[in-house]
C-alpha positions as protocol buffer text, in pm:
chain_id: "A"
residue {
  index: 1
  type: MET
  ca { x: -1782 y: -3500 z: -7259 }
}
residue {
  index: 2
  type: LYS
  ca { x: -1590 y: -3492 z: -6963 }
}
residue {
  index: 3
  type: HIS
  ca { x: -1217 y: -3640 z: -6925 }
}
residue {
  index: 4
  type: ASN
  ca { x: -1181 y: -3809 z: -6543 }
}
residue {
  index: 5
  type: ARG
  ca { x: -809 y: -3657 z: -6496 }
}
residue {
  index: 6
  type: THR
  ca { x: -550 y: -3871 z: -6283 }
}
residue {
  index: 7
  type: HIS
  ca { x: -206 y: -3841 z: -6200 }
}
residue {
  index: 8
  type: CYS
  ca { x: 110 y: -3966 z: -6420 }
}
residue {
  index: 9
  type: SER
  ca { x: 151 y: -4187 z: -6167 }
}
residue {
  index: 10
  type: GLY
  ca { x: -42 y: -4407 z: -5957 }
}
residue {
  index: 11
  type: SER
  ca { x: 62 y: -4259 z: -5655 }
}
residue {
  index: 12
  type: THR
  ca { x: -121 y: -3985 z: -5541 }
}
residue {
  index: 13
  type: SER
  ca { x: 76 y: -3601 z: -5479 }
}
residue {
  index: 14
  type: THR
  ca { x: -113 y: -3509 z: -5176 }
}
residue {
  index: 15
  type: ASP
  ca { x: 155 y: -3693 z: -4966 }
}
residue {
  index: 16
  type: ILE
  ca { x: 453 y: -3472 z: -5167 }
}
residue {
  index: 17
  type: PHE
  ca { x: 220 y: -3171 z: -5118 }
}
residue {
  index: 18
  type: SER
  ca { x: 182 y: -3228 z: -4793 }
}
residue {
  index: 19
  type: ALA
  ca { x: 508 y: -3172 z: -4633 }
}
residue {
  index: 20
  type: HIS
  ca { x: 788 y: -3125 z: -4936 }
}
residue {
  index: 21
  type: PRO
  ca { x: 1097 y: -2901 z: -4829 }
}
residue {
  index: 22
  type: ASP
  ca { x: 1136 y: -2817 z: -5152 }
}
residue {
  index: 23
  type: PRO
  ca { x: 895 y: -2547 z: -5293 }
}
residue {
  index: 24
  type: GLU
  ca { x: 1012 y: -2478 z: -5636 }
}
residue {
  index: 25
  type: LEU
  ca { x: 924 y: -2871 z: -5723 }
}
residue {
  index: 26
  type: LEU
  ca { x: 605 y: -2802 z: -5578 }
}
residue {
  index: 27
  type: THR
  ca { x: 552 y: -2511 z: -5784 }
}
residue {
  index: 28
  type: GLU
  ca { x: 671 y: -2674 z: -6060 }
}
residue {
  index: 29
  type: LEU
  ca { x: 425 y: -2918 z: -6018 }
}
residue {
  index: 30
  type: ARG
  ca { x: 126 y: -2806 z: -5955 }
}
residue {
  index: 31
  type: GLN
  ca { x: 182 y: -2570 z: -6229 }
}
residue {
  index: 32
  type: THR
  ca { x: 214 y: -2896 z: -6452 }
}
residue {
  index: 33
  type: MET
  ca { x: -73 y: -2982 z: -6280 }
}
residue {
  index: 34
  type: SER
  ca { x: -288 y: -2670 z: -6384 }
}
residue {
  index: 35
  type: THR
  ca { x: -142 y: -2701 z: -6729 }
}
residue {
  index: 36
  type: ILE
  ca { x: -300 y: -3033 z: -6757 }
}
residue {
  index: 37
  type: ASN
  ca { x: -617 y: -2996 z: -6698 }
}
residue {
  index: 38
  type: THR
  ca { x: -603 y: -2626 z: -6899 }
}
residue {
  index: 39
  type: VAL
  ca { x: -488 y: -2875 z: -7162 }
}
residue {
  index: 40
  type: PHE
  ca { x: -784 y: -3122 z: -7163 }
}
residue {
  index: 41
  type: ASN
  ca { x: -1079 y: -2821 z: -7091 }
}
residue {
  index: 42
  type: HIS
  ca { x: -904 y: -2715 z: -7408 }
}
residue {
  index: 43
  type: PHE
  ca { x: -894 y: -3093 z: -7587 }
}
residue {
  index: 44
  type: GLU
  ca { x: -1279 y: -3112 z: -7525 }
}
residue {
  index: 45
  type: GLU
  ca { x: -1400 y: -2842 z: -7675 }
}
residue {
  index: 46
  type: VAL
  ca { x: -1266 y: -2879 z: -8013 }
}
residue {
  index: 47
  type: VAL
  ca { x: -1360 y: -3043 z: -8370 }
}
residue {
  index: 48
  type: ASP
  ca { x: -1026 y: -2931 z: -8628 }
}
residue {
  index: 49
  type: PRO
  ca { x: -840 y: -3264 z: -8609 }
}
residue {
  index: 50
  type: THR
  ca { x: -476 y: -3033 z: -8673 }
}
residue {
  index: 51
  type: LEU
  ca { x: -648 y: -2914 z: -8258 }
}
residue {
  index: 52
  type: ILE
  ca { x: -718 y: -3177 z: -8160 }
}
residue {
  index: 53
  type: ASP
  ca { x: -374 y: -3348 z: -8309 }
}
residue {
  index: 54
  type: CYS
  ca { x: -175 y: -3048 z: -8118 }
}
residue {
  index: 55
  type: TYR
  ca { x: -343 y: -3085 z: -7788 }
}
residue {
  index: 56
  type: ILE
  ca { x: -307 y: -3479 z: -7768 }
}
residue {
  index: 57
  type: TYR
  ca { x: 57 y: -3382 z: -7868 }
}
residue {
  index: 58
  type: GLN
  ca { x: 130 y: -3096 z: -7561 }
}
residue {
  index: 59
  type: VAL
  ca { x: -124 y: -3269 z: -7335 }
}
residue {
  index: 60
  type: ASN
  ca { x: 98 y: -3616 z: -7369 }
}
residue {
  index: 61
  type: SER
  ca { x: 432 y: -3364 z: -7345 }
}
residue {
  index: 62
  type: GLU
  ca { x: 270 y: -3212 z: -6973 }
}
residue {
  index: 63
  type: GLN
  ca { x: 217 y: -3595 z: -6892 }
}
residue {
  index: 64
  type: LYS
  ca { x: 554 y: -3633 z: -6908 }
}
residue {
  index: 65
  type: ARG
  ca { x: 665 y: -3360 z: -6747 }
}
residue {
  index: 66
  type: TYR
  ca { x: 459 y: -3482 z: -6438 }
}
residue {
  index: 67
  type: LYS
  ca { x: 565 y: -3770 z: -6426 }
}
residue {
  index: 68
  type: TYR
  ca { x: 943 y: -3635 z: -6453 }
}
residue {
  index: 69
  type: LEU
  ca { x: 893 y: -3373 z: -6133 }
}
residue {
  index: 70
  type: LEU
  ca { x: 721 y: -3638 z: -5878 }
}
residue {
  index: 71
  type: GLN
  ca { x: 1035 y: -3808 z: -5995 }
}
residue {
  index: 72
  type: LYS
  ca { x: 1160 y: -3613 z: -5870 }
}
residue {
  index: 73
  type: ALA
  ca { x: 979 y: -3566 z: -5585 }
}
residue {
  index: 74
  type: LYS
  ca { x: 976 y: -3902 z: -5425 }
}
residue {
  index: 75
  type: GLU
  ca { x: 1434 y: -3920 z: -5465 }
}
residue {
  index: 76
  type: TYR
  ca { x: 1415 y: -3542 z: -5290 }
}
residue {
  index: 77
  type: GLU
  ca { x: 1132 y: -3740 z: -5064 }
}
residue {
  index: 78
  type: LYS
  ca { x: 1348 y: -4056 z: -4985 }
}
residue {
  index: 79
  type: SER
  ca { x: 1744 y: -3828 z: -5059 }
}
residue {
  index: 80
  type: SER
  ca { x: 1520 y: -3646 z: -4709 }
}
residue {
  index: 81
  type: ALA
  ca { x: 1441 y: -3957 z: -4489 }
}
residue {
  index: 82
  type: LYS
  ca { x: 1765 y: -4111 z: -4566 }
}
residue {
  index: 83
  type: THR
  ca { x: 1963 y: -3778 z: -4339 }
}
residue {
  index: 84
  type: VAL
  ca { x: 1722 y: -3805 z: -4088 }
}
residue {
  index: 85
  type: HIS
  ca { x: 1703 y: -4136 z: -3989 }
}
residue {
  index: 86
  type: ILE
  ca { x: 2097 y: -4054 z: -4017 }
}
residue {
  index: 87
  type: ALA
  ca { x: 2083 y: -3809 z: -3813 }
}
residue {
  index: 88
  type: ASP
  ca { x: 1887 y: -4047 z: -3541 }
}
residue {
  index: 89
  type: VAL
  ca { x: 2109 y: -4284 z: -3490 }
}
């Protein structure tokens, strides 16, 4: 059964990826998204209850990390927007 994968927050990461000035943060976000997809793929293939529990734990952990990184990216964007706005005045 294939899982419909969605991001951890209601907003999309596409806007953040399009023009974000912090490449390290973007790299971490992309790596975390990739890890989530990999873990879901493994989860879909296992039948052992112990492995199922492990993958559930890992997915939850990675989703929380993704949510944290996404929030940091949004905070960074807000602080950058304020700086530009003040400079324009």
